[in-house]
N, C-alpha and C positions, 0 to 999 in steps of 0.2 A: 640588753637586747635592743634592736632598732625600734621596737614597738613600745618602749617604756613611756613615751610621751602620750600614749593613748590611755585614758582613764579606764579602769577595769569595767565600769558600767557601760561606757561608750563602746568598748571593745566587744562586750557581750551583745549589745544591741546590733552592732555591725555584722556580727556573726549570724544573727537571726534574719537578716534581710534576704529577700529573694533576688536582689540585684548584686552584681559584682561591685565591690569597693576596692579601689586601688589608690594608694598614696605614694607619691614620689617626692624626692628632693625638688627644690625650686630650680636648681641649675645643675649642669649647663643646659641652656635651651638649644644650643647647636649640637651637632653630631658628637658623641653618640646619644645625647639626651640625658635627662635626669634619671637617677637610679631609684629603683623601687624600694620603699621603706616598709610598706604594709599591704597585705592582701587579706580579704576575709575568706571564710570557708566556702562561700559560693564561688569564688574565683577558683579554688582548688577543684571543686566539683565540675565546674564548667570547662576548665582548660586542661585538667589532668595533671597540671604541675602542682607540686607542694609549695608551701610558703618558703621552705628552706631552699628550694631550687631556684626561686626567682628573686629573693631578697638580695639587694646589691647589684642586680642586673637591670637593664633598661627594658621598657615595654617593647623594644624592637624584637625581643625574643618571641613575641606573638605574631610577628608579621611574616608574610610570605608572598608567593607569586600573585595571588589575587588581591593583595592589599593595594588600594588605589593610591598611587603616588601623588596625584593632584590633591587629594584630600589631606594627605600627610603634609604637603607643602603649606596648605592653608592652616593646618593645625600648628605647624612650627611658627608661622607668622604671628599667630595669636599668642603663642607662648612668649615670643620675643617682646610682644607689646604688653604682656601681663594681662591679657584679656581672656574672659571665659569663652569657650567654644563648644558647640554641639555638632557632632559629626556621626556618620555611619560608616563603619569600616569592616572589612573582612579580616579576621584574625585566624590563627591556627592553633589547634590543640596540640598537646604533647605528642599524640599519635599521628599528627600530620593532617588531620581532617580540618577543613575550613569551617568557620561559623561566622555569622554576621552579627555585629554588635552596634547598638546605638548608645552613645555615651556623651556626657557633658563633663568637661574638665574645667575646674575653677581654681584660681590661685588663693592661697591662705597666707595672711600676713600676721606678724607678731604684734606685741603691744607698741612697738616703736614704728610700725607701719612697713617693716621690711617683709617682703614675700619670702617665705621659708619653705613652703610645700605646695604641691599640686594635688588636689583631690579629684578623682574620676569615679563617677557612678555609671556603671555599664549594664545594659540589658540585652540579652540574647534575642534578636529579632529575626532569626533565620527562617522561622515558620512563615513569616510574611514577605521576606525578601528573596528566598530561594527560587530561582527560575522566573522571578517576576518579570524581568526584561524579556526573556524568551517568550513568555505567555503574552506579553503586551505587543511584541513586534512580529511574531510568527505570521507568515502569510499563507502557509499551507499546513496540512495535517502532518506531513512528513517533517517539515521544518520544526513544528511544535514538538512532535514526539522525539526527534533526534536531540533537540536542545535540552529537553527535560532529562533524557537519559544521561547525557554527559554531565549535566549539573548534579543530578542525584548521585551518580557514581562517585564523584569527588567528595560530596558532603557527607555521605554515609559510608564511605570506604568500601563500596561493594566491588566484587570481582567483575560483575557485569550488571547492567540494568536493561531490562527489556520493556519496550512499549509495543503492545500488540492490540490491533483493533479489527473488527469485522462487523458488518451489518447483521442484525438479528436474523437467524435462519441460515446463515452461511457456516460451512464447516471449517473453512481454512481462515487462519489469521494472517493479517498483514503485519509483519514483524520488523521493528527497528530496534537496534541495540547499541549500547556503548560498553566497551570493555572487551574481555576475552571472548573467543568463540565458545558458545555453550557446549559442555560435554554431553549434552543430550538435546533432543529435539525441542525447540521452543514452542512448537505447535502443541506439544503434550505436557509442557512444563507445569507442574503443580506445586503448591507450597509444601514445604517440609522443614526439616531442622534448619537448613541453611538457606531457605527460600521463603520470601514473603510476597504475597499477592495482594495488591490493593486495586480494587475496581474504581473507575471514575463514574460517579453517579450522574449519567446523562439521562435526560428525559426523552430523547429521541429514539431512533431504532438502531443506534450504533453502540456496540459493546467495545469498551476500552479498558485495558488493564495494565497496571505497572507491576512488573516482576523484578524483584531484587534477589540476587543470588551471590553467595560467598562460598569460596571453595573450602574453607576450613573452620568457620565459626558462625554461630547464629547472630541475628541482628538484635540489637537492644530495643527496648520499648521506646526510647527516645528517637531512635532511627526510624522505627515504624511510624511513630507519630509525625515525624517530619515528612515522610513520604505521603502519608494521608493528607497532610496540610497542602502539599503541592497538588495532589490529586483533586482536592476540593476546589482549589483556585484555577486549575487547568480545565475543569469540566465545562464552564461557560464558553471559553475560547474554543474548545474542541467542538462543541455543538455549532458554534458560529461558523467555523471553518468547514465543518461537514456540510452544513446547509449551503455554504457558498460553493463547495465542490459539487453538490447535487444540482445546484442551479446551473453551473457551468456544463455539467454533463447533459442536462435536459436541453440547454441551448444547442450544444454540439449535436445531440441526437436529432433535434428539430431541423437543424441545418442539413445534416446528413439525410434525413428523411425527405426534405424538400428537394435536395439534389438528386436523390435516387428517383423520386417521383417525376421530376422534370426530364431526367435522362430516360426513364421508362417510357414517358409519353413520346419523346423523340424517337426512341428505338422502335416503339410500336408503329409509329407513322412510317418510318423507313421500312420496317418489315412488311407492312401492307403493300407499299409501292413495289418493293422488291419482289414480293410474292406474285404480284400481277405480271411483272416482267418474266418471272420463272414460268408462269403459266403459258405465256407466249412461246418461250423457248421449248418447253415440253411439247406443246401442240405442234410446233413446226418439225420437231424431231420425229414425232409419230407420223406426221404427214409425209416426211422425207422417206421414212422406212416403208411407207405404203406404196410409194410411186417409183422407188429406185430398186432395180433388181438386187437380189440377195447376194451381193458381192462382199467377200470377206472384209476388204479394206473399209468399205462404206459401213458395214455392220459394226465393225470395231469402233469406228469414229462415233457412230450413233450410240453405241453402248457406253463409250467414254463420256459423251455429253449427258446421257441419262444418269450415269453414276454421279457426275458432278452436280447436276440439278437436284438429285436426291439429297446429296450432302448439303447443298445450299438450302433446300427446303427444311432440313432438320435444323440448320442454323437459324432460319427465319422463325421456326417454331420456338426455339430457345429465346429469341429476342421477344417474341410475343408473350412467352411465359414471364420473362423479366418485366416487360412493360405492363403486366397484369391485364393484358387484353383478352386472355382466355380464362374463364372461370372453371376450375376443375370440378368434377363430380364430388359430392360430399357424402360419405357413408361411414358408419362406424366399422373399424376393423382392428384386429390385434396386431401389434407391431412385431411379434416374434417371427411371424411368417415372412414379413417384408425383410427383416434383418437377415434371416436365414437365406432367403432368395438372393439378396445382394451379395452375401458372403460366398454362396455357392457359385454365383456368376463370376466372381473375381478370383476365386481360389487359385485357379490355374494361371491366371494372367498376371498376378502380382509378381511372381518370380521369386525363387529361393534367394536368400533365406527369410523372406518376409511372410509372416503368417497372420491370419485374422483370428482373434479371440472374441467370442460373443458371450453375452450374459444378459438375461432378462429376469427382472424381479417377478416373483410369484405373488398373487395371481397375475397373469399376463396383462400388461397395460393395454387399454383400448383407446384409440384416438378417433377423431372425426376428420375425414379428408379423403384424398385419392391415393390408394396404395401404390398405383403405378408411378405416380409422380414422386411419392416419398422414396420409392426404390431408386428412381433417377437421382434424387438428392443424395441418398446414401452412396450410390456408386460413384458419383462425382467427388464426394468428400473423401471416400476411401482411397480413390486414385490420387487425390491431392496428398493424402497422408503417405501413400507409397512413394511419391516423388520426393517428399521431405525426407523420408528414411533413406532413400537412395543417395541423397546429397551428402549424408554422413554415415553411411552404412559401416557397421562394425563387422569383423569377420564372423562372429558367432551367429547372430540372428536378429531380426527386427520384428516387432509385433505391433499390430494395429488393434486396439481394443474398442469394441463396440458394445456399449452397455446401455440398457433401457432402464430408466428409473421411474417407478410408479409413484403417483402422488407427489410430484416435484413441487417444492415450495418456492414460489417466485418471490424475490426480494427486490428492494429498490436499487440494489447495486447494479451498475452498468459495466459490462466488460466490452471493450470496443465501443462502437456507436450504435448498439442495438437498441431498438425502441423498447420502452417499458411496457409491460403487459398489464391489462386490468386484473383485479383480483379474481381468483378462480382456481379450479383444479387443472393441473397440467401434468403432462408426461414429458420427460427429458430423455433424449438419446445422445449419449456422449461418444464421440469418436476421438480417440486419443492416440497420439504417436510419440515416439521418442526422438523426433527430428530436431532441427535447430530452433524451432519456434518462429515467431514473427517479431520484427522490430515494431516500435510504435507507429512509425510512418507507414509501414506496409499494412499493419492492422487497420489503420485509419482509412486506407483505400481498398481494402480487401474485397469489398462488395461492389466496387465501381465496375461497370461493364467495360470490357476490353483491357482491364488492368491486369498485367501479369509480370511476375519477376523472372520468368524464364526468357533467356535470350532468343530473339527471333531466329528461326531456322534450326534451333537446337532440338535434340531428340526429346520428344514428349512436349514440345512447346505447343500450347493450345491457343485459343482465341480470346482468352481472358473473360469468358462468360460463365465459367463453372460456378464460382461462388455467387456471382450476381444472380444467376438463374436460380440457384438453390435458395438464396435469400428471398427472391420473388415468389417462388413456389410455396415456401413455408409461410411467408407473410399472408398470402391469400388463403391459406388454410387456418389463419387466425393465430399463428405463432411467430416465433422469431428465432434468430441464430445468434449465439454468443461465441466470441473468440477469446481465449485466455491462455497465456503461456503457463506451462507447468514447470515445477522444480524437479531435478536440476536443469532439464532442458526438454523441449517438446511442446506440443500444442494440443489444447483441448477445444474441440468444436462441439458446442452444445446446441442441439435442435430442441426447441421447446414448443410443444403442440398442445392444444386444448384436449383434456381428457373427455371422452364421450360419456 
């Protein structure tokens, strides 16, 4: 046998080590390399190859796509110079899964000084190397999660690996994955026979979980341990990137708030001046009507001017609302009546096949503010939802859902550029449609006055003050508005108001 040169006692000792021991011939040092003469039992357990399968072959049998060719070139140079070398490489098991090994190879000489063999002692270091580069270099949470998913999928031979995260208190997960599309909803995915769930132990308010799934077999304890090791090392980087994201969101929210405040002051000033001009126009029309005989043509002209000034006055009022120049009355009121009133008002004007579906949690939520202004906000947002549905209407029907949520839990997560609210009890009113949703660019500017995505002169084109006015009204009632796209398509507009 090729192993007869190994003394029985030494062979027994090598079999009991925790590290792989591999002995090869001394030559050839060039391609294909020296052939394997001995491997211990740890080699068999680590690689899945039996001694009989590898004796007489070269260590190249363990190499694959992830094996670093530059490290191999350095190793070959050391072999040609008969020098010891310590390297870290990615090798492959018999089943095709990669693993990282750190090993030192040293030459062995006989009594005459001729080098006859190479001895390599190898240790599996995958727990410390797997995804280490991803964790070190990732600049965003998505980059970190995606990289870890792809790395883990290869190393544990999973059908798919899912990274999902959400702030505490949120129902929906932000999901990233590598591998096949899951045969079931990753939002509801729970561990089972072929599924492993490993949470990242973060100290902040962010929940992060790694989910591994295989379509035909359970995961081994070693594969679970490897995933847990990656999760432990990824936790600090996850917290750091989440804190950075929160800081960026706060800065963006501050800039947006400052921009809206400045535009609001400008709009308020313009509105006051314009209102003064309208007062003069209205006064002169009334004077004209009082001194000119009641001729149909003159009466019609005066009526047209009056209607135009009435519409202009309403526009001025919306500008004043946006500019926070008018403080609404504050009183406690139930939201169910306001929702029902807005729905009834628009029921006939939405046009088939669009319908409004309303729901209010029991007991009925009570908020503090101005019910008339809240109804104005709901009407504006429902009409926006109608326009979104019309842009992609299916033959069957479209639905706008208005849902009031009692005791809404506010979290630190920001959707769009809405300002964070102080701790407290809140009521949320969700207006959700199945339209095309909003792009990031449109969502960033959605609350800007006079911003609209509708072409000028088109049917239904407005003045771009709907969302900005709604935002201003809700803000002075102590709340905010959040915008978030929903899956597979559509938009959720969430009005958040202080509970009375």
